[in-house]
C-alpha positions as CSV (number, residue, x, y, z in Angstrom):
1,M,-54.8,106.2,71.6
2,G,-55.6,103.2,69.5
3,R,-54.7,99.6,70.0
4,G,-51.6,100.3,72.1
5,G,-53.7,102.4,74.5
6,M,-56.4,99.8,74.6
7,G,-53.8,97.3,75.7
8,R,-52.7,99.5,78.5
9,M,-56.2,100.5,79.6
10,Y,-58.1,97.3,79.2
11,G,-55.7,94.4,78.7
12,G,-52.8,95.1,81.0
13,G,-50.2,95.5,78.3
14,G,-47.4,93.0,77.8
15,G,-48.9,89.8,79.0
16,G,-50.2,91.3,82.2
17,G,-52.5,88.4,83.0
18,R,-50.0,85.6,83.3
19,G,-48.3,86.1,86.7
20,R,-48.4,83.5,89.5
21,L,-51.0,85.4,91.5
22,M,-51.6,88.6,89.6
23,S,-49.2,90.5,87.4
24,G,-48.3,93.9,88.6
25,T,-49.1,93.3,92.2
26,A,-46.8,92.1,95.0
27,L,-49.2,90.5,97.4
28,P,-47.8,88.7,100.4
29,E,-47.9,85.0,100.1
30,G,-49.3,84.4,103.6
31,A,-48.8,80.7,103.7
32,D,-45.8,80.5,105.9
33,R,-46.3,83.6,108.1
34,P,-46.5,83.1,111.8
35,I,-49.8,83.6,113.5
36,D,-50.0,87.2,114.6
37,R,-52.5,88.8,116.9
38,R,-53.5,91.3,114.3
39,T,-54.9,88.6,112.0
40,L,-56.8,87.0,114.9
41,R,-58.2,90.4,115.9
42,R,-59.4,91.1,112.4
43,V,-61.1,87.7,112.2
44,A,-62.7,88.3,115.6
45,G,-63.8,91.7,114.4
46,F,-66.3,90.1,112.0
47,F,-68.0,88.4,115.0
48,V,-68.4,91.6,117.1
49,P,-71.8,92.6,115.6
50,Y,-73.2,89.3,116.8
51,R,-71.8,89.3,120.3
52,G,-75.3,89.0,121.8
53,R,-76.1,85.8,119.9
54,I,-72.6,84.6,120.6
55,A,-73.1,85.1,124.4
56,L,-76.3,83.1,124.2
57,S,-74.6,80.4,122.3
58,V,-71.7,80.2,124.8
59,G,-74.3,80.0,127.6
60,A,-75.9,77.1,125.9
61,I,-72.5,75.4,125.4
62,L,-71.7,75.8,129.1
63,V,-75.1,74.3,130.1
64,V,-74.5,71.3,127.8
65,A,-71.0,70.8,129.2
66,V,-72.3,70.8,132.8
67,F,-75.2,68.5,131.9
68,G,-72.7,66.1,130.4
69,L,-71.0,65.6,133.7
70,L,-74.2,64.4,135.4
71,N,-74.5,60.9,133.8
72,P,-71.1,59.7,134.9
73,Y,-71.9,60.9,138.4
74,L,-75.3,59.3,138.3
75,L,-73.6,56.1,137.2
76,K,-71.3,56.2,140.2
77,L,-74.3,56.7,142.5
78,I,-76.1,53.7,141.0
79,I,-73.0,51.5,141.5
80,D,-71.9,52.7,144.9
81,D,-75.3,53.7,146.4
82,A,-78.5,52.3,144.9
83,I,-77.4,48.8,144.0
84,P,-75.4,48.0,147.3
85,N,-78.3,49.4,149.4
86,R,-80.9,47.5,147.2
87,D,-82.9,50.8,147.0
88,L,-85.2,50.6,143.9
89,G,-86.5,54.1,144.5
90,L,-83.0,55.6,144.2
91,L,-82.3,53.3,141.2
92,Y,-85.5,54.5,139.4
93,R,-84.7,58.1,140.3
94,Y,-81.1,57.9,139.0
95,V,-82.0,56.0,135.9
96,G,-84.8,58.5,135.2
97,L,-82.4,61.4,135.5
98,M,-79.9,59.6,133.1
99,V,-82.7,59.4,130.5
100,L,-83.9,63.0,131.0
101,V,-80.4,64.7,130.9
102,P,-79.6,63.6,127.3
103,I,-83.1,64.7,126.1
104,L,-82.6,68.2,127.6
105,T,-79.0,68.3,126.3
106,G,-80.2,67.4,122.8
107,L,-82.9,70.1,122.8
108,I,-80.4,72.7,123.9
109,G,-77.9,71.4,121.3
110,V,-80.4,71.9,118.5
111,G,-80.9,75.6,119.5
112,Q,-77.2,76.1,119.9
113,T,-76.6,74.6,116.4
114,Y,-79.1,77.0,114.9
115,L,-77.4,79.9,116.6
116,N,-74.0,78.7,115.5
117,T,-75.1,78.3,111.9
118,L,-76.8,81.7,111.9
119,I,-73.8,83.5,113.3
120,G,-71.4,81.7,111.0
121,Q,-73.4,82.4,107.9
122,R,-73.9,86.1,108.8
123,V,-70.1,86.4,109.3
124,M,-69.5,84.7,105.9
125,Q,-72.1,87.1,104.4
126,D,-70.3,90.1,105.9
127,L,-66.9,88.9,104.7
128,R,-68.1,88.4,101.2
129,N,-69.8,91.7,101.1
130,A,-66.7,93.5,102.5
131,L,-64.5,91.9,99.9
132,Y,-66.8,92.6,97.0
133,A,-67.4,96.2,98.0
134,H,-63.7,96.8,98.4
135,L,-63.0,95.3,94.9
136,Q,-65.7,97.6,93.5
137,R,-63.8,100.5,94.8
138,M,-60.5,99.4,93.3
139,P,-59.2,101.5,90.3
140,L,-59.3,100.3,86.8
141,A,-55.5,99.7,86.8
142,F,-56.0,96.9,89.4
143,F,-58.3,95.0,87.1
144,T,-56.1,95.4,84.0
145,A,-53.3,93.8,86.0
146,T,-55.3,91.0,87.7
147,R,-56.8,87.9,86.1
148,T,-60.6,87.6,86.5
149,G,-60.2,84.0,87.7
150,E,-57.9,85.1,90.5
151,I,-60.5,87.6,91.7
152,Q,-63.2,84.9,91.5
153,S,-61.1,82.5,93.4
154,R,-60.6,85.0,96.3
155,L,-64.4,85.6,96.5
156,G,-65.4,82.0,96.0
157,N,-62.7,79.5,96.9
158,D,-60.9,81.4,99.6
159,V,-64.0,82.7,101.4
160,G,-65.6,79.2,101.0
161,G,-62.5,77.6,102.4
162,V,-62.8,79.5,105.7
163,Q,-66.5,78.7,106.0
164,Q,-66.1,75.6,108.2
165,V,-63.8,77.5,110.5
166,V,-66.3,80.4,110.8
167,T,-69.5,78.4,111.1
168,E,-68.3,75.3,113.1
169,T,-64.8,75.5,114.4
170,A,-65.1,78.8,116.3
171,T,-68.0,77.5,118.4
172,G,-66.5,74.0,118.4
173,V,-63.5,75.4,120.2
174,V,-65.6,76.9,122.9
175,S,-67.7,73.7,123.2
176,N,-64.8,71.3,123.3
177,L,-62.8,73.5,125.7
178,A,-65.8,73.8,128.1
179,T,-66.3,70.0,127.9
180,A,-62.6,69.2,128.3
181,L,-62.1,71.6,131.3
182,S,-65.2,70.5,133.1
183,T,-64.3,66.9,132.6
184,V,-60.8,67.3,133.8
185,V,-62.1,69.0,137.0
186,A,-64.5,66.1,137.6
187,M,-61.7,63.6,136.9
188,W,-59.4,65.4,139.3
189,L,-62.1,65.4,142.0
190,I,-62.5,61.6,141.7
191,D,-58.7,60.9,141.9
192,W,-55.9,63.2,141.0
193,R,-53.5,60.4,140.4
194,L,-55.6,58.9,137.7
195,A,-56.1,62.3,136.2
196,L,-52.3,62.8,135.9
197,L,-51.9,59.4,134.4
198,S,-54.5,60.2,131.7
199,L,-53.1,63.6,130.8
200,G,-49.4,63.3,131.4
201,L,-48.4,63.2,127.7
202,L,-50.8,66.0,126.6
203,P,-48.1,68.8,126.6
204,L,-46.0,66.8,124.2
205,F,-48.9,66.3,121.9
206,L,-49.7,70.0,122.0
207,G,-46.2,70.9,120.8
208,L,-46.3,68.3,118.0
209,T,-49.7,69.6,116.9
210,H,-48.3,73.1,116.5
211,K,-45.7,71.8,114.1
212,V,-48.2,69.9,112.1
213,G,-50.4,73.0,111.9
214,V,-47.6,75.1,110.5
215,A,-47.1,72.5,107.8
216,R,-50.8,72.4,107.1
217,R,-50.9,76.2,106.8
218,A,-48.1,76.3,104.2
219,L,-49.8,73.5,102.2
220,S,-53.2,75.3,102.5
221,G,-51.7,78.5,101.0
222,S,-50.1,76.6,98.1
223,T,-53.3,74.7,97.4
224,Q,-55.4,77.9,97.3
225,R,-52.9,79.6,94.9
226,T,-53.0,76.5,92.6
227,L,-56.8,76.5,92.8
228,A,-56.8,80.2,91.9
229,D,-54.6,79.4,88.8
230,L,-57.0,76.6,87.9
231,T,-60.0,78.9,88.3
232,A,-58.3,81.6,86.1
233,L,-57.5,79.0,83.4
234,V,-61.1,77.8,83.4
235,E,-62.4,81.4,83.2
236,E,-60.0,82.3,80.3
237,T,-60.6,79.2,78.2
238,L,-64.3,78.4,78.8
239,S,-65.6,81.9,78.4
240,V,-67.3,82.6,75.1
241,S,-64.3,84.6,73.8
242,G,-61.8,82.0,75.1
243,V,-63.7,79.1,73.4
244,L,-63.8,81.0,70.1
245,L,-60.1,81.7,70.2
246,T,-59.3,78.1,71.2
247,K,-61.4,76.7,68.4
248,S,-60.3,79.1,65.8
249,F,-56.6,78.1,66.3
250,G,-57.4,74.5,66.9
251,R,-55.8,74.6,70.4
252,Q,-58.4,72.5,72.3
253,A,-55.9,69.7,72.9
254,R,-53.3,72.1,74.3
255,A,-56.0,73.8,76.5
256,T,-57.0,70.3,77.8
257,E,-53.3,69.5,78.5
258,R,-52.8,72.7,80.5
259,F,-56.0,72.1,82.5
260,A,-54.9,68.5,83.2
261,A,-51.5,69.6,84.4
262,E,-52.9,72.2,86.8
263,N,-55.5,69.8,87.9
264,A,-52.9,67.1,88.7
265,R,-50.9,69.7,90.6
266,L,-53.9,70.7,92.6
267,S,-54.8,67.1,93.3
268,A,-51.3,66.3,94.6
269,L,-51.4,69.3,96.9
270,Q,-54.8,68.3,98.3
271,V,-53.6,64.8,99.0
272,R,-50.6,66.1,100.8
273,Q,-52.8,68.6,102.7
274,Q,-55.1,65.7,103.9
275,M,-52.2,63.4,104.8
276,V,-49.9,65.9,106.6
277,G,-49.8,64.9,110.3
278,R,-52.1,61.9,109.7
279,W,-49.6,59.5,111.4
280,F,-49.3,61.9,114.3
281,F,-53.1,61.9,114.8
282,T,-53.2,58.2,114.5
283,I,-50.7,57.9,117.4
284,I,-52.8,60.3,119.5
285,S,-56.0,58.3,118.8
286,T,-54.2,55.1,119.7
287,F,-52.9,56.6,122.9
288,F,-56.4,57.8,123.8
289,S,-57.8,54.3,123.1
290,I,-55.3,52.4,125.3
291,T,-55.2,54.9,128.2
292,P,-58.3,53.3,129.9
293,A,-56.3,50.1,130.2
294,F,-53.7,51.9,132.3
295,V,-56.4,53.4,134.4
296,Y,-57.9,49.9,135.1
297,W,-54.5,48.6,135.9
298,F,-53.6,51.4,138.3
299,A,-57.0,51.5,140.0
300,G,-57.4,47.8,140.2
301,R,-54.0,47.4,141.8
302,E,-54.9,50.1,144.4
303,I,-58.2,48.5,145.2
304,I,-56.7,45.0,145.5
305,G,-54.0,46.5,147.7
306,G,-56.6,47.7,150.1
307,D,-56.8,51.5,149.1
308,A,-60.1,52.6,150.5
309,A,-60.0,55.9,148.6
310,L,-61.2,54.3,145.4
311,S,-64.5,52.4,144.8
312,L,-65.8,50.5,141.9
313,G,-68.2,53.3,141.1
314,D,-65.2,55.7,141.0
315,I,-63.4,53.6,138.4
316,V,-66.5,53.3,136.2
317,A,-67.3,57.1,136.5
318,F,-63.7,58.0,135.8
319,T,-63.4,55.8,132.7
320,T,-66.7,57.2,131.5
321,L,-65.4,60.8,132.0
322,Q,-62.2,59.7,130.4
323,S,-64.0,58.5,127.2
324,R,-65.9,61.8,127.3
325,L,-62.6,63.7,127.4
326,F,-60.8,62.1,124.6
327,F,-63.1,63.4,121.8
328,P,-63.0,67.1,122.7
329,L,-59.2,66.8,123.4
330,G,-58.7,65.3,119.9
331,Q,-60.8,68.0,118.4
332,L,-58.9,70.7,120.2
333,L,-55.6,69.2,119.0
334,N,-56.9,68.9,115.4
335,V,-58.5,72.3,115.4
336,Q,-55.2,74.0,115.8
337,V,-54.1,72.4,112.5
338,E,-57.4,73.4,110.8
339,I,-57.1,77.0,112.1
340,Q,-53.5,77.2,110.8
341,G,-54.8,76.2,107.3
342,A,-57.7,78.6,107.5
343,L,-55.5,81.5,108.5
344,A,-53.6,81.1,105.3
345,L,-56.9,81.7,103.5
346,F,-57.7,84.6,105.8
347,D,-54.3,86.1,104.9
348,R,-55.2,85.9,101.2
349,I,-58.6,87.5,101.8
350,F,-57.0,90.3,104.0
351,D,-54.4,90.8,101.3
352,Y,-57.2,92.0,99.0
353,L,-59.0,93.9,101.8
354,D,-55.7,95.7,102.5
355,L,-55.2,96.9,98.9
356,P,-55.2,100.7,98.9
357,V,-58.1,102.4,97.1
358,A,-56.0,104.7,94.9
359,I,-58.9,106.5,93.4
360,A,-61.6,107.6,95.9
361,D,-63.7,110.6,96.8
362,R,-61.7,113.3,98.5
363,P,-63.0,114.7,101.8
364,G,-65.5,117.3,101.0
365,A,-66.0,116.2,97.4
366,R,-69.1,117.7,95.9
367,A,-71.7,116.0,93.7
368,L,-72.3,117.8,90.4
369,S,-75.8,116.9,89.1
370,P,-76.6,116.6,85.4
371,A,-79.2,119.4,85.9
372,E,-76.7,121.9,87.0
373,A,-73.8,120.7,84.7
374,R,-73.1,122.5,81.4
375,G,-70.6,120.0,80.2
376,R,-67.5,122.0,79.6
377,V,-64.4,119.8,79.7
378,R,-60.9,121.2,80.1
379,F,-57.4,119.6,80.2
380,D,-54.9,121.9,81.8
381,R,-51.3,120.9,81.2
382,V,-52.0,117.2,81.9
383,W,-49.2,114.7,82.3
384,F,-50.0,111.1,82.8
385,A,-48.1,107.8,82.8
386,Y,-49.4,104.3,83.3
387,E,-47.8,102.7,86.3
388,Q,-45.6,99.6,85.6
389,S,-48.0,97.5,87.6
390,A,-50.8,98.6,85.3
391,V,-49.0,97.3,82.2
392,G,-48.2,93.9,83.5
393,D,-44.7,94.2,85.0
394,R,-44.6,92.6,88.4
395,P,-42.6,94.6,91.0
396,S,-40.0,93.0,93.1
397,A,-41.0,90.9,96.1
398,G,-42.3,93.0,98.9
399,G,-43.3,95.9,96.7
400,A,-46.6,97.7,97.4
401,W,-49.6,98.2,95.1
402,P,-49.9,100.6,93.5
403,P,-46.4,101.9,93.2
404,A,-45.7,105.5,94.4
405,V,-46.5,108.2,92.0
406,P,-43.7,110.7,91.4
407,S,-44.2,114.3,92.5
408,Q,-45.4,116.9,90.2
409,S,-42.0,118.5,90.1
410,S,-40.4,115.3,88.9
411,V,-43.1,114.9,86.3
412,L,-42.5,118.4,84.9
413,N,-38.8,117.8,85.1
414,P,-38.2,114.1,84.3
415,R,-34.5,114.3,84.9
416,S,-35.1,114.9,88.6
417,S,-37.1,111.7,88.9
418,P,-35.1,108.7,90.3
419,A,-37.2,106.4,88.0
420,P,-38.3,108.1,84.8
421,R,-41.4,106.7,83.2
422,S,-42.8,106.7,79.7
423,F,-45.6,109.3,79.7
424,A,-48.8,108.4,77.8
425,L,-49.8,112.2,77.8
426,Q,-47.3,115.1,78.0
427,D,-48.4,118.6,78.7
428,V,-51.8,118.2,77.1
429,S,-54.2,121.2,77.2
430,F,-57.5,121.8,75.4
431,A,-61.1,122.7,76.1
432,V,-64.4,121.3,74.9
433,E,-67.2,123.8,75.1
434,P,-70.7,122.7,76.0
435,G,-72.4,121.1,73.1
436,Q,-69.3,120.8,71.0
437,L,-68.1,117.7,69.2
438,V,-64.3,117.4,69.5
439,A,-62.5,114.5,67.7
440,L,-59.3,112.9,68.8
441,V,-57.3,111.4,66.0
442,G,-53.8,110.1,65.7
443,P,-51.8,106.8,65.2
444,S,-52.2,103.9,67.6
445,G,-50.7,104.6,71.0
446,A,-50.8,108.3,70.6
447,G,-52.9,108.9,73.8
448,K,-56.5,109.1,72.6
449,T,-58.0,106.5,74.8
450,T,-56.0,107.7,77.7
451,I,-57.7,111.1,77.4
452,S,-61.1,109.3,77.4
453,A,-60.1,107.4,80.6
454,L,-59.1,110.6,82.5
455,V,-62.4,112.4,82.0
456,P,-64.4,109.9,84.1
457,R,-61.4,109.6,86.4
458,F,-60.6,105.9,85.7
459,Y,-57.1,107.1,86.5
460,D,-55.7,110.2,88.2
461,V,-53.3,112.6,86.4
462,D,-49.7,112.8,87.6
463,A,-49.6,116.6,87.0
464,G,-52.1,119.2,85.7
465,A,-55.8,118.9,86.0
466,V,-58.9,117.6,84.2
467,E,-61.9,119.9,84.8
468,I,-65.6,119.7,84.2
469,D,-67.4,123.1,84.4
470,G,-64.3,124.5,86.2
471,H,-64.3,121.8,88.8
472,D,-61.3,119.5,89.1
473,V,-62.7,115.9,88.6
474,R,-60.8,114.9,91.7
475,D,-63.0,117.3,93.7
476,L,-66.2,115.7,92.4
477,T,-67.7,112.5,93.7
478,L,-67.2,109.4,91.6
479,A,-70.9,108.7,91.6
480,S,-71.8,112.1,90.2
481,L,-69.1,111.7,87.5
482,G,-70.8,108.4,86.5
483,G,-74.1,110.3,86.2
484,L,-72.5,113.1,84.0
485,I,-70.6,110.9,81.6
486,G,-71.7,108.3,79.1
487,M,-69.3,106.1,77.1
488,V,-69.7,104.0,74.0
489,T,-66.6,102.0,73.2
490,Q,-65.6,99.6,70.5
491,E,-65.7,96.6,72.9
492,T,-69.3,96.6,73.9
493,Y,-70.1,94.7,77.1
494,L,-73.5,93.3,77.7
495,F,-74.6,91.3,80.8
496,H,-76.1,87.8,80.5
497,A,-79.5,89.3,81.0
498,S,-82.5,90.5,79.0
499,V,-82.3,93.2,76.4
500,R,-84.5,95.3,78.7
501,E,-82.2,94.9,81.7
502,N,-79.1,95.7,79.6
503,I,-80.7,98.9,78.3
504,A,-81.9,100.0,81.7
505,Y,-78.6,99.2,83.5
506,G,-77.9,102.9,84.2
507,R,-81.6,103.6,85.1
508,P,-83.1,100.4,86.6
509,D,-86.3,102.3,87.5
510,A,-86.9,103.4,83.9
511,A,-90.4,102.7,82.6
512,Q,-90.9,100.4,79.6
513,A,-92.0,103.3,77.4
514,E,-88.7,105.1,78.2
515,I,-86.7,102.0,77.4
516,E,-88.5,101.6,74.1
517,A,-88.0,105.3,73.3
518,A,-84.2,104.9,73.8
519,A,-84.2,101.8,71.7
520,L,-86.1,103.6,68.9
521,A,-83.6,106.5,69.1
522,A,-80.7,103.9,68.8
523,A,-82.4,102.2,65.8
524,I,-82.6,98.8,67.6
525,H,-86.3,98.7,68.6
526,D,-87.5,97.0,65.4
527,R,-84.9,94.3,65.8
528,V,-85.7,93.7,69.4
529,V,-89.4,93.2,68.8
530,E,-88.4,90.5,66.2
531,L,-86.6,88.5,68.9
532,P,-88.4,85.5,70.4
533,E,-89.3,87.2,73.7
534,G,-88.9,90.8,72.6
535,Y,-87.3,92.9,75.3
536,E,-87.2,90.0,77.7
537,T,-84.9,88.0,75.4
538,L,-81.6,86.9,77.0
539,V,-78.7,88.2,75.1
540,G,-76.3,85.5,76.2
541,E,-72.8,85.6,77.6
542,R,-71.3,89.0,76.7
543,G,-74.2,89.5,74.3
544,F,-73.0,86.8,71.9
545,K,-76.6,86.1,70.7
546,L,-76.5,89.5,69.0
547,S,-74.4,90.7,66.1
548,G,-71.7,93.3,66.7
549,G,-73.8,96.1,65.3
550,E,-76.8,95.0,67.4
551,K,-74.8,95.0,70.5
552,Q,-73.4,98.4,69.8
553,R,-76.9,99.8,69.3
554,V,-78.1,98.3,72.6
555,A,-75.1,100.0,74.2
556,I,-76.1,103.3,72.6
557,A,-79.7,102.9,73.8
558,R,-78.3,102.3,77.3
559,V,-76.4,105.6,77.1
560,I,-79.4,107.4,75.6
561,L,-81.6,106.3,78.4
562,S,-79.1,107.5,81.1
563,D,-79.0,110.9,79.3
564,P,-75.4,112.0,80.2
565,R,-74.3,115.5,79.8
566,I,-70.9,114.5,78.4
567,L,-70.5,111.7,75.8
568,I,-67.3,109.8,75.0
569,L,-67.2,107.7,71.8
570,D,-64.1,105.5,71.8
571,E,-63.8,104.0,68.3
572,A,-67.4,102.9,68.5
573,T,-67.7,101.9,64.8
574,S,-64.1,101.0,63.7
575,A,-64.6,97.2,64.0
576,L,-67.9,97.1,62.1
577,D,-68.7,96.6,58.4
578,T,-69.9,99.5,56.3
579,G,-73.7,98.7,56.7
580,S,-73.4,98.2,60.5
581,E,-71.3,101.4,60.7
582,R,-74.0,103.4,59.0
583,L,-76.7,102.0,61.3
584,I,-74.5,102.9,64.4
585,Q,-73.9,106.4,63.0
586,A,-77.6,106.9,62.5
587,A,-78.2,105.7,66.1
588,L,-75.5,108.1,67.4
589,A,-77.1,111.1,65.7
590,P,-79.8,111.8,68.3
591,L,-77.3,111.0,71.1
592,L,-75.0,113.8,69.9
593,R,-77.6,116.6,70.0
594,D,-76.8,119.3,72.7
595,R,-74.2,117.1,74.3
596,T,-70.5,117.7,74.9
597,T,-68.8,114.9,72.9
598,L,-65.3,113.5,72.7
599,A,-65.0,111.2,69.7
600,I,-62.1,108.9,69.1
601,A,-61.9,107.2,65.6
602,H,-59.4,105.8,63.3
603,R,-61.8,106.2,60.4
604,L,-61.6,109.9,59.7
605,S,-64.8,109.7,57.8
606,T,-66.7,109.7,61.1
607,V,-65.2,113.0,62.4
608,L,-65.0,115.3,59.3
609,A,-67.6,117.7,60.7
610,A,-66.3,118.0,64.2
611,D,-66.1,121.4,65.7
612,L,-62.5,120.8,66.6
613,I,-60.1,118.0,65.7
614,L,-57.1,117.3,68.0
615,V,-54.3,115.4,66.4
616,L,-52.1,113.5,68.9
617,D,-48.8,111.8,68.5
618,R,-46.7,110.2,71.2
619,G,-48.8,111.7,74.0
620,R,-48.8,115.3,72.7
621,I,-51.2,117.4,70.8
622,V,-49.3,118.3,67.6
623,E,-52.2,119.8,65.6
624,R,-55.6,121.2,66.2
625,G,-58.3,122.7,63.9
626,T,-61.2,121.8,61.6
627,H,-60.9,119.2,58.9
628,P,-60.3,121.8,56.1
629,D,-57.7,123.7,58.2
630,L,-55.8,120.5,59.0
631,L,-55.7,119.4,55.4
632,A,-54.4,122.7,54.4
633,Q,-51.6,122.5,57.0
634,G,-50.3,119.4,55.3
635,G,-49.1,117.8,58.6
636,L,-49.8,114.5,60.4
637,Y,-53.6,114.7,59.9
638,A,-53.2,115.2,56.2
639,R,-50.9,112.2,56.0
640,L,-53.3,110.1,57.9
641,Y,-56.1,111.3,55.6
642,R,-54.1,110.4,52.5
643,Q,-53.3,106.9,53.9
644,Q,-57.1,106.2,54.4
645,F,-58.4,107.7,51.2
646,A,-57.4,107.1,47.6
647,P,-56.3,110.1,45.4
648,N,-59.8,110.3,43.8
649,G,-61.4,110.8,47.2
650,T,-62.7,107.2,47.7
651,S,-62.3,105.4,51.0
652,D,-60.2,102.3,51.4
653,D,-62.7,101.2,54.1
654,D,-66.0,101.2,52.2
655,G,-64.9,101.5,48.6
656,G,-66.7,104.7,47.7
657,D,-67.1,108.4,48.5
658,S,-70.2,107.9,50.7
659,W,-68.0,108.8,53.8
660,A,-68.3,112.5,52.8
661,E,-71.9,112.7,54.0
662,S,-72.1,110.2,56.9
663,P,-75.0,110.5,59.3
664,V,-72.9,112.1,61.9
665,T,-71.6,114.6,59.4
666,S,-75.1,115.4,58.2
667,L,-76.3,116.0,61.8
668,R,-73.5,118.4,62.6
669,R,-74.4,120.3,59.4
670,G,-78.0,120.6,60.6
671,A,-79.6,118.2,58.1
672,E,-81.6,115.1,58.9
673,P,-79.5,111.9,59.0
């Protein structure tokens, strides 16, 4: 399929990575939605596995709340009983209890804090695991349409943003509620008039708090979206590839300006988020601070007036309880604001968790093991079109991801479809017999890479079928497909890990001898042993410590070690110089033996000895045959051949006629490479 196909498959097409959230997906914003019970139930669902520990923690909270009422009551007894009666025994007893209660409360509090932290961290762990596992199941089209930084922001910033709510606020609500309710009851028992005086304005504050919470939730959503943009910008510009591009075009100043602008926007939003409702909470705090003065005024007037219902001890105990009440009430009022902000983050997390898994194992899908597989690949009248979301066009607001796929009847009869699409493959049929090498050639955008993506089921066909050994790939498990198929592409990806770990990625349990044998077969072992730490040498970000040819040979060793039954070579040498290309071709030679191979190449010198060459143009197979047959036909293949090679048979690529006997060609002819 060439560069056009690579853009659709790996790059998202026309600027697919520049949308506000993610191009090609219409995720709900979530910042200004009302709180719904479904969201709360889903959040609560993450706590269900730990209900035993939660019950123990709640029990500890209730005990602490009850213990907290004892000291005000003991203080009343000291003032109204022990001191007036001059009873030192009672005084010592009450004072001793006042010392003992805080100690017991503190010990119970330590255990409760441990339980709270343990439960919260386990919930965070489960949330991160659920999100990561769901993202792993998403189809390739999702990742071509979504910025990596956006995904990282959901996993890091959004999940981290709800951590305080999960680890502290959830139990804090229970603790503060238990403290507030028990204190209100105790205050009411002392004097209901003083209790009403202290709590009269609370309903008004609750209503105002709700409005502040809605504003905080909206700002929280905007802040997280801006943080996601900033994370995506950092990932794009400070990765090795991004830095190379920035430096090569001298755009460091522009990149710095973009970062500074996004950073200033984020800073302004965070200031607004911190300040929203701050005046309101200042008023609440002030009210709570001056309320005891009104209690002293009312109670003092009643006592002076001869009201025998109140004593000095009652007033001291009441004001002590009142001071104990104000902190949990303030926390409960503020927590609504914090929860509103956290729910905006939960909405963003659930947006990802709710994305449908478009490509998954069917019920009853079977696993085809490499031992039983022969490796026959067949395309049966395949039609396929990349969804608009996969090429970077954002659907209208409210659209779902992925968009609906037209029915097979509309595919085969495009005029009946309400929204005709541009098909990357149209009515493609061919078969690759076990052990054959079939080459796919054609101009850029013809559909070559699309074919290579349909075999391992990176995408599903719109009509027709892709079969392996007579089984529709949709009826095979994705895991077994991964074990059957090996891919070597032009854009080699290596992890920031050791050479050994990169080679053994497909078989982590492989012995060192097996890893070295694969490296020898890939013609990279001698180079590896020259490295400072041999097979334990770190290859750097995306393997940038290695040359292009060395990275390719490590990738080939990785595939050799996994020993796939079907091999796909997607322009594995087209970006290399002649010397590196010959080394790669030599490394590929042992890999091709007795395997079913689909090879895509712009350089026709690498596919001259293929058992079958399929020539594609605009999504259709227009020619098929061997190299001599296709040259004799004088069609598209012959024109491509003439464009690459001079009339005297020399190659524009390497300046000589050595292409005629490349290592791959020699191997297919039965000679040693």
